[in-house]
C-alpha positions in Angstrom: 107.5 82.8 62.8 104.2 82.0 61.1 101.8 84.9 60.8 98.0 84.5 60.8 95.6 86.3 58.5 94.9 89.8 59.6 98.1 90.1 61.7 101.3 91.9 60.8 103.5 90.9 63.6 107.0 90.1 62.3 107.8 88.2 65.5 107.4 87.9 69.2 110.3 85.9 70.7 111.7 85.1 74.1 115.5 84.5 74.1 116.5 82.2 76.9 120.3 83.0 76.5 119.5 86.7 77.2 117.9 86.0 80.6 114.5 85.3 79.0 114.3 88.8 77.4 111.3 89.1 75.1 111.6 90.8 71.7 108.6 92.0 69.6 108.5 93.5 66.1 105.2 95.0 65.1 104.4 96.5 61.7 100.8 97.5 62.2 99.7 101.0 63.2 98.0 100.7 66.6 96.9 102.8 69.6 98.0 101.2 72.8 95.8 101.7 75.9 97.6 102.7 79.1 99.6 99.8 80.4 102.9 98.9 82.0 105.4 96.0 82.1 107.0 94.1 84.9 110.3 94.6 83.0 112.0 97.5 81.4 110.6 98.4 78.0 113.1 99.6 75.4 112.1 100.3 71.8 113.0 101.9 68.5 111.0 103.0 65.4 112.9 102.3 62.2 109.9 103.6 60.2 107.1 106.0 61.0 106.4 108.2 63.9 104.5 107.8 67.3 103.3 110.0 70.1 104.3 108.5 73.5 102.7 109.5 76.8 104.0 108.6 80.3 104.4 110.2 83.7 102.4 113.2 82.6 104.7 114.0 79.7 104.4 113.6 75.9 107.2 112.6 73.5 107.6 112.0 69.8 109.3 108.8 68.7 111.0 108.2 65.4 114.3 107.2 63.8 117.6 107.7 65.7 115.7 107.7 69.1 115.4 105.0 71.8 112.3 104.9 74.1 112.8 103.6 77.7 110.2 102.8 80.3 111.0 101.5 83.8 109.3 98.5 85.3 105.7 99.4 86.3 105.8 102.8 84.5 102.4 103.3 82.9 102.4 104.6 79.4 100.5 104.7 76.1 101.4 105.2 72.4 99.5 106.7 69.5 101.1 106.0 66.1 101.0 108.8 63.6 99.6 108.0 60.1 102.3 109.4 57.8 101.1 107.5 54.8 104.3 105.4 54.5 105.8 102.3 56.0 105.7 101.8 59.7 107.6 99.6 62.2 108.0 99.4 66.0 110.6 97.1 67.6 110.6 96.6 71.3 112.4 94.5 73.9 111.7 93.8 77.6 114.9 93.1 79.6 114.4 92.1 83.2 115.5 94.2 86.1 118.1 91.6 87.2 119.9 91.8 83.8 120.1 95.6 83.7 121.0 95.7 87.4 123.9 93.3 86.7 125.1 95.5 83.8 124.7 98.7 85.8 126.7 97.4 88.8 129.6 96.7 86.4 129.3 100.0 84.4 128.2 102.5 87.1 130.0 100.9 90.0 126.9 101.0 92.2 124.2 98.5 93.0 120.6 99.1 92.1 118.3 99.4 89.1 119.5 101.9 86.5 117.3 104.9 86.2 116.9 106.7 82.9 116.1 110.4 83.4 114.7 110.8 79.8 112.0 108.6 78.4 113.0 109.2 74.8 116.8 109.4 74.2 117.9 111.0 71.0 121.1 109.1 70.3 121.8 107.8 66.7 124.5 105.4 68.0 122.3 103.8 70.6 119.6 103.5 68.0 122.0 101.7 65.7 123.1 99.3 68.4 119.5 98.3 69.1 118.7 98.1 65.4 121.6 95.6 65.0 120.4 93.6 68.0 116.9 93.3 66.7 118.2 92.4 63.3 120.2 89.5 64.8 117.2 88.3 66.8 115.1 88.3 63.6 117.6 86.3 61.7 118.2 83.9 64.6 122.0 84.2 64.5 124.4 82.3 66.7 124.2 82.6 70.5 127.6 84.4 70.7 126.6 87.1 68.2 123.3 87.7 70.1 125.1 88.0 73.5 127.7 90.4 72.1 125.1 92.6 70.5 122.9 92.6 73.6 125.8 93.5 75.9 126.9 96.3 73.5 123.4 97.9 73.2 122.3 97.7 76.8 125.8 98.6 78.2 126.0 101.7 76.0 122.5 102.9 76.9 123.3 102.5 80.6 126.7 104.1 80.5 125.5 107.2 78.6 122.0 107.7 79.7 121.4 106.1 83.1 122.3 106.6 86.8 121.8 104.4 89.8 118.4 104.6 91.5 118.5 105.8 95.1 115.5 105.9 97.5 114.9 109.5 98.5 114.3 108.8 102.2 113.6 106.2 104.8 110.0 107.2 104.8 109.7 106.3 101.1 111.1 102.9 101.9 108.5 102.3 104.6 105.7 103.5 102.3 106.9 101.2 99.5 107.0 98.3 101.9 103.4 98.8 102.7 102.4 98.9 99.1 104.5 95.7 98.5 102.2 94.0 101.0 99.2 95.0 98.9 100.8 93.8 95.7 101.7 90.5 97.3 98.0 90.1 98.3 96.9 90.8 94.7 99.5 88.3 93.4 98.4 85.5 95.7 95.7 84.3 93.4 93.5 83.3 96.3 90.0 84.5 95.2 91.7 87.5 93.8 88.4 88.7 92.1 86.9 89.2 95.5 89.7 91.6 96.8 88.3 95.0 97.8 89.9 98.4 98.1 88.9 98.3 101.8 90.9 95.1 102.4 94.0 96.4 100.7 93.9 99.7 102.4 93.4 98.0 105.8 96.3 95.7 105.1 98.5 98.8 104.6 97.1 100.6 107.7 95.7 103.6 105.8 92.5 105.1 104.4 91.2 104.0 101.0 91.9 107.4 99.5 95.5 107.6 100.8 96.2 104.0 99.7 94.8 104.5 96.2 96.8 107.7 95.8 100.1 106.1 97.2 99.7 103.0 95.1 99.3 104.9 91.9 102.2 107.2 92.8 104.6 104.3 93.5 103.4 101.8 90.9 102.3 104.1 88.1 98.9 102.5 87.9 95.8 101.7 90.1 95.5 98.4 92.0 92.9 97.2 89.4 95.1 97.9 86.5 98.0 96.2 88.3 95.8 93.1 88.7 94.8 93.2 85.0 98.5 93.5 84.0 99.4 90.6 86.2 96.7 88.4 84.7 97.9 89.4 81.2 101.5 88.4 82.0 100.3 85.1 83.4 98.3 84.4 80.2 101.4 85.3 78.1 103.4 82.7 79.9 100.8 80.0 79.5 100.5 80.7 75.8 104.3 80.6 75.3 104.3 77.2 77.1 101.8 75.9 74.5 98.5 76.2 76.3 95.3 76.5 74.2 94.0 80.1 74.2 90.8 79.2 76.1 92.8 77.3 78.7 95.3 80.1 79.1 92.4 82.6 79.6 90.8 80.4 82.3 94.1 79.7 84.2 95.0 83.4 84.3 91.7 84.6 85.5 90.0 86.0 82.4 86.3 85.4 82.0 86.7 84.0 78.5 89.0 83.7 75.5 87.6 86.9 73.9 88.4 89.0 77.0 92.0 87.8 77.0 92.4 88.5 73.2 91.0 92.0 73.6 93.2 92.8 76.5 96.4 91.4 75.0 95.9 93.3 71.8 94.9 96.4 73.6 98.1 96.4 75.8 100.7 94.8 73.5 99.4 95.1 70.0 99.3 91.3 69.2 96.9 88.5 69.7 97.2 85.2 71.6 97.9 83.4 68.3 101.1 85.3 67.8 102.5 84.0 71.1 101.6 80.4 70.2 103.3 80.5 66.8 
């Protein structure tokens, strides 16, 4: 992957043979603003240290650990300045892929749930290190698939359990919030959506809606909208769109706004995705 001046992104790649899983390898110390992903986020730090915050808890990340965030789980990272080299490798497997693995390994359907955000497991760390190494070297398809299966399957088998809704009430509440999310994702004059409209759609007060949305999605409706726009922009850029066109199509006011948001949430600029 070609790097541009001022960037230290080793690569950002999407692997079609691994159900479009995205892999990123960053080598620049950054502080990520609060954000979330529509996929799982699984990462390792071969070099350096970081302070991760999510769900009201704080964790230290470093070697021999694996960091796991669930889809929609809001988090942020502050990287420690240790004076030495630094590297953060992350991948974003889709729910469908891990659900498939979990059904075979755990014997139950549903998305795998990881009780610990940071798993201290040298063997799991090694498996993901080997997977990232293969992605970076663009090895044969068979080697990539084997390494992927070994890494994700081990993580699920040793650190995950099936997710179960706690009650019928929770399912009903989640269904209401899903309606609001669908309205946000429609793209029909999305900038004119109001809190009153979304709360009314769910049949509840603005205060209750905002609190429930944040509880179930890990972020506010506005941040959910911003994350959705950013994901759209990433897809357009990966398809080869110009940066200004991608910004316009995904609802950003201009190219600069898209660049700032992408770097703030993910640590790389639009140019990295178009390389």
